[in-house]
N, C-alpha and C positions, 0 to 999 in steps of 0.2 A: 863563674855556674852560676845555673841556672836551676833557685830550690821549686820541685814539684811537690804539693801534698797532695794523698790520696784520699776522699775521706768517705767512705763506703761499709758497708757493718760486715766488715770481715775481722778476721784475728788471723792475718800473715806467720804468727808460730802455733796457727792452729792446725787441723787438719784440710785439707784440699776438699770445700762444700760443692763446686760447681765451676762452670763457664767461663763466668764473671770473677769469681775467684782467680783460675788457673789463667785467664788474660793478666788480671793484675802484678801477680807473680812472678810471671814472664818479663812483661813491661819493666818490672826491678831491677830482675836479677840479668838483663843482658844489654841495663841501657849504658850510654857512654860516659865515662867516667864526669867531663862538664853536667851531668844531669844527678842531681842528688833530691834522692826520691824518698817522703815521710809517708808514714800513712794515721789516719786517723780509721776507729773503726773500733769492734765489741769485742772484750775478754772469754774465751771459754774455760781460760783456767784463769782465776782473779790470786792466784797462789804467784805465780810464776810471771804474770803480766798485769799487775792490777791497776782496777781504774782510776783516772785520774793524771797518771804518772806514765811519764815517757821512758818507755823501756829500749832496751840495745834489744834487735832481733835479727837472724839472720834467713836472707831472704833467697835459696838459690848461691852462690857466690858473692852475693853483697849482705851488706850489714845494713842494717833499716834502723831511725826510729820511728817506734810506733805509741803511738798514744789511745789505748783502751778508753772510752766516756761512756761504758754501759758492759751491762755483763749480759751473758749469752749462752743459752744452754750448751749442752755436752753436745760433740758436733753442728752445733748454731741452728740446730733447730728447730723449726715453727714451733711458738708457744703463743698462748692466751694473748699476748700481748706479741705485736708483729715486731722484726729487727729493725726494719727500719724507724718504728716509731720509739724505739730504744734510741738506735741513733742521733732522731733527733735531740729526743729529751736531753742526750749530754753532749751534742752542740750547742745546744742552748747553754747549759751547766758550763760547759770549759770552750765558751767561745774566743775569750781571751788570748788563751793557749792556741786555738786554732788557727786562728784568721791573723797572725803576726810571724814573719819570718819564712812566707814561699810567695813566690811571686807567680804562678801556676796553684791555680785548686781541682785537681781532678773530680767530676762527679760522677757516679752513676750509676745515679737516678734522681728524678727529678726534684723530689719531697725535701733534699738536705739544702739545695741553692734555694728555698725560698723563705732560709731565715737569718743569713747575712744581708747585709745591703750591695748594692750594685760595688763590684770592685775598685780602689781607684787609678790613677793613671802606674804605669809600668805593671801593673797586675791583672790573672785574667782565669775567668771561669773558666775551664775546657769539661765539656758533657759527653761521657758516651754514654749513644742508644742502643739496649742489646735486645731491642723487641721493635716489632712493626706497631705502635703501643692501640692500632686498633682493634689488637685481639679484643682489650678491655669489652669490647664490645661483643665477644663472643659465648657465647654458654657453655664453652670446652675449658676456657680460662679460668683458672685458680689465684690470679690477681683480684685483689680484695676492691678494687676500683672499678671490678666493673657490676657491681651494686649503684656506682656514682659514676657513671662516663661524664656525664655532664659536667661535672665538679672536675672533674679527675681534666681534662682537655681544655678547663681555663688557666686550671693550676700550672698546666706546661708553657699556656702559651705568656705568662709569667716569668716561668723560669726563664724560656727559652728567650727571654728580652735581654735578662742578667748576664749571659753566656756571651764569650768571644767564639768560640768552638763548638761543633759538635759532630762526632765520630758515628755515623751510623752502621751496624752491622748489617742492615738490609736494603738493599736498594732501597724495596717503595716505600723503605719509611724515608729515607735519602727524599726521594720524588716529591714526596706525599709535604715532607716538611717546606723544600722550596718551593712549591705551589701555596702552600695553604698559610706562609706568611713573610710574602711579599719580600721585603731590604731584608731580612732576617737569614731569607736563601743561601745567601754566599757564605754561609758561616757554616753548611753544611756540607762533608765531606764522606762520601762511602767505603767505607775500614774492611776488609778482610781481614779473620779471624785468624789463627795460624796456632799451633805445637811448638811445640820448644823440644828442638830439633838436636840439644843433646840428651832428650830423654826419649822422644819420641821419632826412632830410627828405624830404616831396614836394617837388622841383625845378618850375622854373617849365617852361612847354612850350621857349622860348628855351633853360634852361640842361641839360634832358634832350638837348635837341637836337645842343647841343653837345657832350657828355658823349658820346654816341651816336658819333658825327663822329667823338672823337675815341681813343676807346676799339676801333671799328671802322679807324681808321689803322692806330693800332699796331701791333694782332695779325694784319693783312691780314684782316679781315672783313667778305664784301661788304654791301654797301644791302639786298638783298633775305635775305639770313641772320638767321634768328628765333638768339638767343644764350638758350642757358641757364645761368644761374650755381649754382659750387653751392661752401660754404665751409666747411673744417674742419679739422683734422686728420686726418691718414693712416692712420686706426689703425681698431684690430675696432670702437669703438664706432659711432663716423660713418659706418661702413662705406664705405666709396668702392668696393669691389669690386663690390658691388651696384647701384654710381650709375652702375658703368661700365658693367657689363652690361645696364642698364636703357634707357641712351642709345645702345647698339650694335642693340636693338631700333625705338627710334625713329626713327634714326638711318636706319633700313632702310625705314619708311615713309614717313620727310622726310629728302631730301636737303641741303634749304637750313638747317641747324641744325645751330649748333657750341656746345659744350658748355668753358665755362671753368672751371677748378679750382684752387680758393685755398687753400691750406695746403702743411703739411709735417708730414713723419713718419716710423714704421719702417717702413709700408709704401710706403713711394714708389717703390723699383725694385721691388715686384713689382708693383705699381699700373703705370710705366712698360712692363714687359713683356709685361700683359693687352691696355695701350692699341693694342700694336705686331701683336701675336698676332690681335687681333681687327680689325685694318688702318683704328686710329682715327686716326693721327697726323696727318694734316691735320686729324681733325674736334673733337677734344681739344684745349683750351690748357691748360696747368700752368704756374702764376704761381711757386707757392713761398711765403712767408711774405708777407703784405703787410698798411701800416699801414691802421687806420681810416679816411682818408679817401679812400685808394686803394680799399677794399673797397666804400665807398658809390659812388665813384663809380663802379665796375663796376655795383655793382649797378640804377643810375640810367641804366645803358646796356644791359638788359640785359630780356628778354622774359617773362622765371618763375628762381624759383628753386627748387631742387632739394634737398631734403633727405632724406637714408636710412640714418638714424642707426636701431642697434640695441637704442639705447633712448638716453634724457633728460632731464632736470630740465623748465626752461621754459626750451626753444632761444631764449635770447638770437639767433642769426642769424636766426633766423625772423621774432621783433619787428620786427631791423634791416632782413629784405628787407620788408614790410608797410609800416613807416612811411616810406620809399624809395616805395612804390607798387607793388608788383611780386606779384603771385598764386604763391601759393605749391601745391607740389605736393609729398606726406611720407608718409613714414611713418608711422601713429599712434604716437606711443610720449610717455610722458609728459603733459604738461601740454597739449600741441599744440591740442586740443579749444579751448581758453580762448582761443585767437588765432586759430585757423582757423575758419570755419566753411564745410559744403560744401554747392559751387557758388555761395559768396557771394563767398570773397576768395580761393578756392582748393576744392584737394581732400587728402584723407588717408585711406589704404587700411591695413588689416592684412593685406591681401594684397600679397605684393610685386609677384606677377605682373601684377599692377592695375597700378601706377607706371608705367609705360610706356602705355598704354594713356591715361589721365587726361592727361597732358603732354603728348601729343596734340594730346586734347579743349582745354584749354587755348589749345596753340598753336594749332590751327583753327580754334577760334569762340568761348571764351570770355575772353581774355585782355586784348581793349579794354572790357567789360562789368562782368570784376572789378576793374581800376583804379580804374573809375569808383566802386565800392562800398566800395574801402580806408579813405576818407575818416570812414567807421562804423568801421572797425575802429579806426583811429587815435584814436577818442574816451574810447575801451573801455581803450585802454592808454597813459594819460594818464602819463609817466615821471616829469612834477617831481610829481605830487601820491604816485606811489609809492614817490619818493625821500625825502620830503619828512615821509612816514609814518616812514618808517628812520631818520630826522634826531631826529624826534620823541624816537621809543622811546629813543637814545644816551643824548638829556637825562633820560627817566624810569631807565634805569639808574644813572645817576649818583646820583640824589634819592632814589631806592628802599631 
């Protein structure tokens, strides 16, 4: 039995709040019996998951131990005190509980790695990098380190010396680490992200028809109206403002179209004001946070998936849309070219002004043809094979 402890600002008993959250849950839910996973994170409900006490939490078809070391606001929203800082304070407070009883410690940010000493014999630190952190040098970044990038990269180098393995979801980042850190480069692996195939899969015609009917009844959408779906945090990275302004242009050309926006975040109030200002109150539906099954049902009910992100790694939300059978229109960011082949299963562009034209093109002409092409993409993104490679790496970390 290999004991793996995940350390991240996540509440595995609460709502799914993003791609990192989805990946962690999927790793846990599908892990083979010989991997015993536990989680250290933050609690969004201290009544059922109190701080400083190990709780038993169901994650998919697994039950795991979960230790909240701090409080998070409802839906894990960002506040005045960053979630990462809350987690780090909790790690310092409960470090004796955290750093005993596990063989591998999984981190999804560098900051918590700075707290404990280098692991001893028979134990390993494993780091997942979900972005090419060069993004902190960009003005479009909403990562706090953009104000102190030089300090971030110095801390990153210290953290990387302590880890035994690094999983990068961006090829550019993996290559940069291999070049920048010399002898540490052998630790770096490129890891594709994936969708949970138990939830995100191609429905039968009857299942799709039922999902579409149910969604339309729930949100009072007419049968002749097309549905665009957008899923993500309402923050600068996901750029929901661009999504709304793009939809405004689409709606001027296609009146029989609605957009469903799934998610919550710091820009929620600004977005509601913009929707009202543009006269789109009847055309855009904001659902707030939903669980994975609810999102999958909405994807199956929709005609097109739209991503407007300013930067990404390998976006899980796009993989989930492809898995369900939706064509995608997206900004050209991260590893999106690994998923979307222009003209085959969707379109990507670096010119934001073209997004509306591409959405109209797909809805008016290309949607059915692209749906027929999506089975080919699904083979390329086989989730079981990707996960199994990761599980084998866990075994190698302990044995090496």
